[in-house]
Wavefront OBJ file of the C-alpha trace (Angstrom):
o trace
v -88.027 42.436 64.075
v -88.205 39.983 61.223
v -90.570 37.079 62.055
v -88.670 33.819 62.612
v -91.148 31.707 60.596
v -90.970 34.139 57.668
v -87.155 34.071 57.837
v -86.903 30.277 57.705
v -89.468 30.102 54.917
v -87.518 32.579 52.765
v -84.251 30.824 53.581
v -85.753 27.516 52.517
v -86.899 28.969 49.222
v -83.448 30.420 48.554
v -81.723 27.102 49.337
v -84.143 25.260 47.051
v -83.346 27.666 44.236
v -79.591 27.270 44.777
v -79.893 23.489 44.780
v -81.915 23.568 41.567
v -79.268 25.677 39.865
v -76.534 23.352 41.112
v -78.409 20.291 39.851
v -78.791 21.820 36.392
v -75.099 22.757 36.356
v -74.093 19.280 37.450
v -76.340 17.683 34.837
v -74.813 19.906 32.163
v -71.259 18.991 33.309
v -72.103 15.303 33.378
v -73.594 15.525 29.927
v -70.585 17.304 28.482
v -68.049 15.121 30.298
v -65.059 16.306 32.297
v -61.861 16.826 30.319
v -58.776 15.142 31.790
v -55.760 17.402 31.402
v -52.409 15.593 31.144
v -49.024 17.217 31.704
v -46.396 15.869 29.281
v -42.676 16.661 29.708
v -40.182 16.039 26.911
v -36.980 17.415 25.423
v -35.330 17.613 22.007
v -34.008 19.869 19.297
v -36.180 22.218 17.263
v -37.189 19.530 14.766
v -38.117 17.030 17.477
v -40.128 19.557 19.489
v -41.996 20.702 16.396
v -42.855 17.114 15.461
v -43.933 16.258 19.015
v -46.131 19.339 19.230
v -47.820 18.401 15.954
v -48.575 14.881 17.253
v -49.866 16.233 20.574
v -52.215 18.594 18.710
v -53.472 15.697 16.609
v -54.102 13.592 19.717
v -55.952 16.452 21.407
v -58.175 16.939 18.375
v -59.024 13.243 18.244
v -59.805 13.151 21.980
v -61.534 16.520 22.215
v -63.805 16.750 25.223
v -62.134 13.712 26.810
v -58.361 14.237 27.184
v -56.196 17.285 26.633
v -52.411 17.010 26.714
v -50.405 20.028 27.840
v -46.952 19.684 26.280
v -43.926 21.236 28.021
v -40.675 21.012 26.035
v -37.572 21.395 28.202
v -34.026 22.068 26.921
v -32.009 18.860 26.988
v -29.343 20.335 29.259
v -31.944 21.135 31.925
v -34.241 18.163 31.494
v -32.805 15.715 34.023
v -32.548 18.329 36.777
v -36.029 19.760 36.203
v -37.600 16.336 35.972
v -35.886 15.236 39.174
v -37.413 18.215 40.938
v -40.848 17.616 39.399
v -40.919 13.935 40.340
v -40.131 14.787 43.958
v -42.750 17.542 44.138
v -46.529 17.697 44.091
v -47.024 19.096 40.590
v -45.848 15.884 38.953
v -46.240 15.363 35.170
v -48.441 12.525 33.937
v -46.260 11.383 31.024
v -42.536 11.877 30.544
v -39.834 10.991 28.069
v -36.969 9.045 29.652
v -33.718 7.928 28.064
v -32.160 4.513 28.598
v -29.381 6.262 30.509
v -31.632 8.070 32.984
v -34.705 5.927 33.587
v -33.162 3.495 36.115
v -32.435 6.210 38.664
v -36.127 7.159 38.697
v -37.224 3.534 38.896
v -34.881 3.056 41.857
v -36.566 6.010 43.559
v -40.012 4.465 43.048
v -40.954 7.420 40.861
v -41.988 5.459 37.733
v -45.085 3.267 37.410
v -44.976 -0.348 36.202
v -46.593 -0.834 32.789
v -46.746 -4.624 32.368
v -50.483 -4.939 32.990
v -51.393 -2.009 30.734
v -49.185 -3.324 27.935
v -50.620 -6.844 28.254
v -54.186 -5.545 28.020
v -53.536 -3.138 25.149
v -54.854 -3.755 21.657
v -52.560 -1.029 20.300
v -49.151 -1.683 21.873
v -47.628 -5.014 20.823
v -44.270 -5.549 22.528
v -43.562 -8.612 20.373
v -43.440 -6.424 17.262
v -40.986 -3.983 18.809
v -37.202 -4.221 18.898
v -36.553 -6.708 21.717
v -33.462 -4.938 23.040
v -35.307 -1.619 22.970
v -38.150 -3.063 25.053
v -35.733 -4.623 27.535
v -33.881 -1.353 28.134
v -36.906 -0.279 30.139
v -37.137 -3.421 32.228
v -35.537 -3.388 35.648
v -35.247 -5.868 38.505
v -35.330 -4.038 41.825
v -33.880 -7.004 43.746
v -30.762 -7.645 41.683
v -30.631 -4.003 40.529
v -30.010 -5.176 36.973
v -31.525 -3.821 33.806
v -32.861 -5.892 30.928
v -34.939 -8.116 33.194
v -37.829 -7.637 35.582
v -40.766 -5.232 35.415
v -41.515 -2.950 32.457
v -41.350 0.773 33.227
v -41.389 2.406 29.796
v -42.654 1.928 26.232
v -39.857 2.619 23.797
v -40.418 5.546 21.472
v -37.523 4.953 19.113
v -34.026 3.720 18.360
v -31.091 5.844 17.252
v -28.394 3.417 16.049
v -24.847 4.553 15.353
v -23.233 4.260 11.920
v -20.275 5.655 10.003
v -21.188 8.943 8.300
v -18.840 9.807 5.437
v -18.157 12.744 3.127
v -18.468 11.310 -0.358
v -17.149 14.502 -1.959
v -13.992 14.346 0.179
v -13.415 10.734 -0.842
v -13.817 11.572 -4.520
v -11.325 14.425 -4.113
v -8.559 11.980 -3.116
v -9.406 9.470 -5.829
v -11.648 7.104 -3.882
v -14.691 5.837 -5.795
v -17.692 5.148 -3.579
v -19.759 2.075 -4.414
v -22.728 0.335 -2.804
v -22.579 -3.438 -3.301
v -23.411 -6.482 -1.226
v -20.490 -8.838 -0.563
v -21.465 -11.334 -3.243
v -21.667 -8.645 -5.922
v -18.354 -7.106 -4.855
v -16.646 -10.494 -4.919
v -17.993 -11.082 -8.412
v -17.003 -7.635 -9.686
v -13.795 -6.850 -7.821
v -12.753 -10.164 -6.306
v -12.948 -8.852 -2.736
v -15.415 -8.375 0.074
v -13.390 -5.586 1.708
v -14.874 -2.182 2.438
v -11.768 -0.220 1.381
v -9.586 -1.705 -1.317
v -7.477 -1.089 -4.417
v -8.441 -2.591 -7.763
v -6.853 -1.911 -11.143
v -4.806 0.940 -9.725
v -7.881 2.705 -8.279
v -9.242 2.926 -4.720
v -12.802 2.024 -3.750
v -14.995 2.388 -0.680
v -18.020 0.099 -0.359
v -20.710 1.479 1.944
v -22.453 -1.877 2.338
v -19.517 -3.555 4.125
v -17.900 -2.795 7.489
v -14.302 -1.575 7.442
v -11.774 -3.537 9.479
v -9.546 -1.715 11.958
v -6.718 -1.819 9.436
v -8.915 -0.508 6.618
v -10.360 2.237 8.779
v -6.891 3.524 9.671
v -5.645 3.393 6.062
v -8.795 5.123 4.813
v -8.535 7.771 7.525
v -4.902 8.471 6.638
v -5.896 8.931 2.998
v -8.428 11.560 4.127
v -6.188 13.342 6.658
v -4.179 16.475 5.848
v -3.409 17.249 9.490
v 0.294 18.171 9.565
v 0.674 16.504 12.968
v -0.298 13.122 11.528
v 2.730 10.892 10.781
v 0.986 9.489 7.697
v -1.233 11.916 5.824
v -2.403 13.036 2.404
v -1.742 16.706 1.685
v -4.289 16.553 -1.150
v -7.146 15.818 1.246
v -9.752 18.561 1.566
v -10.468 17.460 5.153
v -8.045 17.973 8.040
v -8.981 14.752 9.806
v -9.965 11.433 8.304
v -12.483 10.700 11.000
v -13.865 11.575 14.418
v -14.899 8.837 16.802
v -16.440 9.764 20.157
v -16.856 6.376 21.856
v -14.857 3.168 22.136
v -17.895 0.881 22.119
v -17.734 -0.475 18.565
v -14.072 -1.401 19.043
v -14.285 -3.061 22.463
v -17.580 -4.800 21.870
v -16.468 -6.099 18.460
v -13.880 -8.307 20.189
v -16.091 -9.291 23.126
v -14.768 -6.753 25.614
v -16.699 -4.381 27.846
v -16.257 -1.987 30.741
v -18.539 -3.961 33.080
v -19.041 -7.716 33.335
v -21.543 -9.467 35.611
v -20.008 -11.752 38.237
v -22.273 -14.061 40.244
v -21.916 -13.928 44.006
v -24.527 -15.697 46.149
v -23.473 -13.731 49.249
v -24.795 -10.480 47.763
v -28.479 -9.435 47.970
v -28.939 -9.507 44.197
v -26.915 -12.666 43.610
v -23.947 -10.872 42.077
v -22.387 -7.595 41.010
v -20.590 -5.957 38.128
v -16.820 -6.167 37.753
v -15.059 -3.128 36.239
v -13.242 -4.504 33.173
v -12.325 -1.468 31.064
v -8.657 -2.452 31.425
v -9.057 -6.227 31.096
v -5.864 -7.616 29.512
v -7.055 -11.184 28.913
v -7.606 -12.235 25.313
v -11.071 -12.937 23.959
v -12.105 -15.924 21.835
v -14.615 -16.427 19.027
v -15.677 -19.927 17.943
v -14.465 -20.949 14.490
v -16.715 -21.865 11.596
v -18.008 -25.436 11.824
v -17.149 -25.713 15.510
v -18.936 -25.435 18.852
v -17.549 -25.137 22.362
v -19.197 -26.024 25.668
v -17.640 -24.395 28.715
v -18.993 -23.358 32.095
v -22.281 -25.045 31.290
v -22.792 -22.865 28.209
v -22.541 -23.921 24.567
v -21.141 -21.434 22.051
v -21.870 -21.902 18.352
v -19.684 -20.804 15.460
v -19.327 -17.036 15.339
v -20.135 -16.526 19.031
v -17.665 -14.959 21.449
v -17.038 -16.804 24.691
v -18.230 -14.788 27.695
v -16.003 -13.017 30.181
v -16.745 -15.625 32.852
v -16.270 -18.660 30.628
v -13.174 -17.604 28.685
v -11.067 -18.191 31.813
v -12.227 -21.832 31.792
v -11.245 -22.620 28.194
v -8.851 -25.537 27.787
v -6.073 -25.545 25.196
v -8.126 -27.962 23.070
v -11.123 -25.631 23.214
v -8.985 -22.621 22.324
v -7.877 -24.513 19.217
v -11.523 -24.442 18.091
v -11.523 -20.657 18.454
v -9.802 -17.631 16.993
v -8.025 -15.414 19.488
v -9.236 -11.829 19.596
v -7.644 -8.747 21.158
v -8.343 -7.937 24.783
v -10.579 -5.084 25.896
v -7.554 -2.927 26.764
v -6.053 -3.539 23.296
v -9.311 -2.321 21.752
v -9.127 0.742 23.993
v -5.570 1.378 22.845
v -6.637 1.239 19.185
v -9.336 3.822 19.928
v -6.845 6.106 21.709
v -4.169 5.689 19.015
v -6.458 7.104 16.326
v -5.974 10.500 17.988
v -2.730 10.281 19.926
v -0.519 8.127 17.702
v -1.935 8.461 14.201
v -3.476 11.950 14.349
v -6.376 10.952 12.077
v -9.005 11.847 14.685
v -9.045 15.255 16.411
v -7.784 15.546 19.978
v -9.927 17.154 22.689
v -8.369 20.590 22.122
v -10.060 20.557 18.695
v -13.193 18.505 19.336
v -14.220 20.387 22.482
v -14.412 23.686 20.611
v -16.537 22.076 17.883
v -19.558 19.821 18.173
v -19.261 16.381 16.618
v -21.917 17.466 14.111
v -20.039 20.683 13.391
v -16.758 18.874 12.724
v -18.450 16.831 10.010
v -20.744 19.472 8.497
v -17.884 22.016 8.294
v -15.731 19.406 6.494
v -13.055 19.292 9.156
v -13.413 15.505 9.380
v -14.313 13.188 6.515
v -15.966 10.471 8.591
v -17.934 10.517 11.822
v -19.315 7.756 14.025
v -22.654 9.009 15.301
v -26.311 8.071 15.697
v -29.437 8.480 13.561
v -30.128 11.661 15.520
v -27.484 13.349 13.354
v -29.473 12.812 10.143
v -32.053 15.480 10.967
v -29.241 17.917 11.752
v -27.236 17.192 8.601
v -30.298 17.478 6.371
v -30.588 21.068 7.611
v -26.932 22.073 7.909
v -25.262 20.445 4.890
v -26.128 21.998 1.538
v -26.098 20.088 -1.739
v -22.954 20.234 -3.838
v -24.681 22.581 -6.287
v -25.173 25.049 -3.431
v -21.606 24.842 -2.124
v -22.105 21.857 0.175
v -21.051 18.241 -0.226
v -22.475 14.792 -0.831
v -22.690 12.446 2.157
v -23.936 8.997 3.057
v -23.607 6.310 5.733
v -21.884 2.936 6.078
v -21.680 0.208 8.750
v -19.556 0.731 11.829
v -15.991 -0.616 11.707
v -15.281 -4.036 13.223
v -12.281 -6.184 13.998
v -11.453 -8.474 11.075
v -12.239 -11.564 13.173
v -14.801 -9.958 15.487
v -18.513 -9.294 15.401
v -20.601 -6.293 14.399
v -21.137 -4.152 17.476
v -22.099 -0.626 18.444
v -24.338 1.506 20.604
v -27.720 3.052 19.961
v -29.661 5.636 21.882
v -33.275 5.148 22.839
v -36.134 7.025 24.499
v -39.322 5.764 26.117
v -42.656 7.068 27.345
v -43.140 6.594 31.097
v -45.868 7.358 33.627
v -44.763 8.829 36.963
v -46.005 6.824 39.940
v -47.565 9.926 41.531
v -49.772 10.624 38.514
v -53.482 10.302 39.357
v -54.433 10.049 35.683
v -52.677 6.840 34.644
v -55.550 5.539 32.470
v -55.647 8.700 30.360
v -51.839 8.816 30.335
v -51.765 5.291 28.915
v -54.149 6.301 26.107
v -51.722 9.054 25.162
v -48.809 6.606 25.206
v -50.778 4.206 23.013
v -51.144 7.005 20.473
v -47.525 8.204 20.589
v -45.893 4.763 20.724
v -48.529 3.104 18.542
v -48.968 3.133 14.751
v -50.227 6.735 14.519
v -47.470 8.441 16.464
v -44.765 6.145 15.144
v -45.745 6.820 11.551
v -45.373 10.532 12.263
v -41.851 10.031 13.599
v -40.958 7.722 10.714
v -42.129 10.212 8.095
v -39.919 12.858 9.690
v -36.931 10.527 9.281
v -35.951 11.464 12.806
v -35.099 8.167 14.460
v -35.874 4.517 13.814
v -39.463 3.579 14.747
v -40.064 1.173 17.616
v -41.337 -1.663 15.401
v -39.280 -3.676 12.937
v -42.053 -3.601 10.335
v -42.290 0.192 10.141
v -38.488 0.558 10.297
v -38.107 -1.619 7.201
v -40.755 0.289 5.242
v -40.286 3.157 2.795
v -42.143 5.373 5.259
v -38.902 5.462 7.229
v -36.230 4.555 4.664
v -37.232 7.432 2.335
v -35.060 6.506 -0.669
v -35.506 9.973 -2.204
v -33.721 11.678 0.727
v -30.220 11.512 2.156
v -28.676 9.319 3.298
v -29.189 7.019 0.331
v -27.901 4.021 2.292
v -30.440 4.521 5.087
v -31.126 0.807 5.503
v -27.771 0.592 7.308
v -29.500 2.106 10.338
v -32.050 -0.694 10.339
v -29.314 -3.312 9.966
v -27.551 -1.755 12.960
v -30.676 -1.864 15.116
v -30.571 -5.660 15.084
v -27.244 -5.869 16.950
v -26.621 -2.605 18.776
v -27.219 -1.969 22.475
v -27.171 0.780 25.068
v -23.954 2.567 25.958
v -22.325 2.276 29.378
v -24.551 5.090 30.672
v -27.476 2.650 30.591
v -25.900 -0.061 32.745
v -26.610 1.323 36.232
v -28.982 3.927 37.711
v -26.047 5.985 38.982
v -23.347 7.324 36.651
v -20.906 7.920 39.508
v -18.841 4.919 38.419
v -18.465 6.430 34.910
v -17.767 9.946 36.139
v -14.840 8.581 38.147
v -12.716 7.830 35.045
v -14.455 9.181 31.916
v -13.301 12.790 32.221
v -9.627 11.808 32.285
v -10.154 9.376 29.382
v -11.919 11.950 27.229
v -9.400 14.657 27.996
v -5.959 13.636 29.253
v -5.738 10.215 27.591
v -7.046 11.364 24.198
v -4.847 14.456 24.452
v -1.813 12.246 25.008
v -0.878 13.512 28.475
v -1.975 10.319 30.284
v -1.617 6.667 29.265
v -4.269 4.010 29.686
v -2.113 2.327 32.318
v -1.930 5.609 34.263
v -5.706 5.954 33.909
v -6.117 2.457 35.319
v -3.764 3.077 38.240
v -5.568 6.282 39.134
v -9.211 5.199 38.801
v -9.740 1.414 38.626
v -9.808 0.672 42.359
v -12.083 3.603 43.220
v -14.440 2.759 40.346
v -14.798 -0.793 41.645
v -15.412 0.534 45.166
v -18.290 2.679 43.854
v -19.779 -0.326 42.053
v -19.376 -2.601 45.084
v -21.148 -0.090 47.318
v -24.046 0.038 44.879
v -24.505 -3.747 44.987
v -23.851 -4.106 48.703
v -20.504 -5.822 48.208
l 1 2 3 4 5 6 7 8 9 10 11 12 13 14 15 16 17 18 19 20 21 22 23 24 25 26 27 28 29 30 31 32 33 34 35 36 37 38 39 40 41 42 43 44 45 46 47 48 49 50 51 52 53 54 55 56 57 58 59 60 61 62 63 64 65 66 67 68 69 70 71 72 73 74 75 76 77 78 79 80 81 82 83 84 85 86 87 88 89 90 91 92 93 94 95 96 97 98 99 100 101 102 103 104 105 106 107 108 109 110 111 112 113 114 115 116 117 118 119 120 121 122 123 124 125 126 127 128 129 130 131 132 133 134 135 136 137 138 139 140 141 142 143 144 145 146 147 148 149 150 151 152 153 154 155 156 157 158 159 160 161 162 163 164 165 166 167 168 169 170 171 172 173 174 175 176 177 178 179 180 181 182 183 184 185 186 187 188 189 190 191 192 193 194 195 196 197 198 199 200 201 202 203 204 205 206 207 208 209 210 211 212 213 214 215 216 217 218 219 220 221 222 223 224 225 226 227 228 229 230 231 232 233 234 235 236 237 238 239 240 241 242 243 244 245 246 247 248 249 250 251 252 253 254 255 256 257 258 259 260 261 262 263 264 265 266 267 268 269 270 271 272 273 274 275 276 277 278 279 280 281 282 283 284 285 286 287 288 289 290 291 292 293 294 295 296 297 298 299 300 301 302 303 304 305 306 307 308 309 310 311 312 313 314 315 316 317 318 319 320 321 322 323 324 325 326 327 328 329 330 331 332 333 334 335 336 337 338 339 340 341 342 343 344 345 346 347 348 349 350 351 352 353 354 355 356 357 358 359 360 361 362 363 364 365 366 367 368 369 370 371 372 373 374 375 376 377 378 379 380 381 382 383 384 385 386 387 388 389 390 391 392 393 394 395 396 397 398 399 400 401 402 403 404 405 406 407 408 409 410 411 412 413 414 415 416 417 418 419 420 421 422 423 424 425 426 427 428 429 430 431 432 433 434 435 436 437 438 439 440 441 442 443 444 445 446 447 448 449 450 451 452 453 454 455 456 457 458 459 460 461 462 463 464 465 466 467 468 469 470 471 472 473 474 475 476 477 478 479 480 481 482 483 484 485 486 487 488 489 490 491 492 493 494 495 496 497 498 499 500 501 502 503 504 505 506 507 508 509 510 511 512 513 514 515 516 517 518 519 520 521 522 523 524 525 526 527 528 529 530 531 532 533
């Protein structure tokens, strides 16, 4: 039998040896430092994923031995579903990309961390240098359930403003000369500040000036050979003059909208949204040299009176304003481009072709779309010498008496609340949303950088590449805002009516009045339930 004393002595020696080995191992680990591995989820097309991967690799190299980012690109069609599942589970990512149309649902769920303190303490991220509207898209007030105010939950990555893309070759083919002049120069040369005009028996299109509704229709008819169009040009090399996906630039240009905030002290958040897509009341813009005070608010020249205050205008105050179309009249103009005039493709055509495909295949001569399309067109549209066509961009159309208006997309970097590595995650966000990462995105010409300074630099504008009139995107960033998908965390209120609008109404089998009768009351019920009304 093994002696007990001998056994304990040997056991003690073995334990001492094990402890010594462990101490050496621990000292070595402490000396080398533990690497924090971050999980980063994002989505995008091939170009965007390639660019993101390059920036992630650069960050990892610069933080070798400290932080390592594991990048997981997810197809855009699956992203929201997969991220929803990940945020509810245990294997939560540490950094995510969130769009202005999706982020509020995750904030509502408590799944996204607040970033105010980190941003305030950062020497890299300067919110004051970023686009103010872009920053505010990722603010949210949990009490009132309104966006644009409250805590900060994301650091904007970029802007993707919408503009009017146009086929310069198609315009030349029907005798339209494309010019690029500021208003003062055009007035001096041609005696007009119009975007589309006739001078000396020739037609001109100026890509520095916004077309009016009347000009846009006339220009579209000149570029339409569609036999179903009442007014068309058989010499046009494009079937449709234009393709417009959204009504935003038309409704917003005259001061309309699909939701308007109405104060109500009886509700938990102090008010709720009113569904106003079919609002028939006229809008008013203050005339030059005038000002109007109504409802406790003062409106200067060129400002449109708000939805709440326009009902309070007296006859004398209306005399200081110019009357604008109602929201529903703007909607009707948008619908008529397809249904009445045939210059924009109906859903039976557009649904079998992507908006990018309709333009790049020369089926439509003009397209309203975002900066995101530039990267696609640079790859899919060949130069004229190689059988392609010349193209450029111009401002969005506006009502002749209205304001410049339109929507822009935006993405932000967010940190999930469940992440246990928030400090390292913030360092990664500082790189991606700071000067280094933003310069990378700007050089790729992908979307507009998050700071005004970099957006206005040649790093982004890239005068040697198409589109030549790229500064139009920067101009647009100063006035554009999120689409209706960014108003509320839930899109149920949009889903109620949007499918019929985008199909039956634009196909001509349902009128706007029929759309209103079918969906307006239920849409308002959905909104009321959301706000506790």
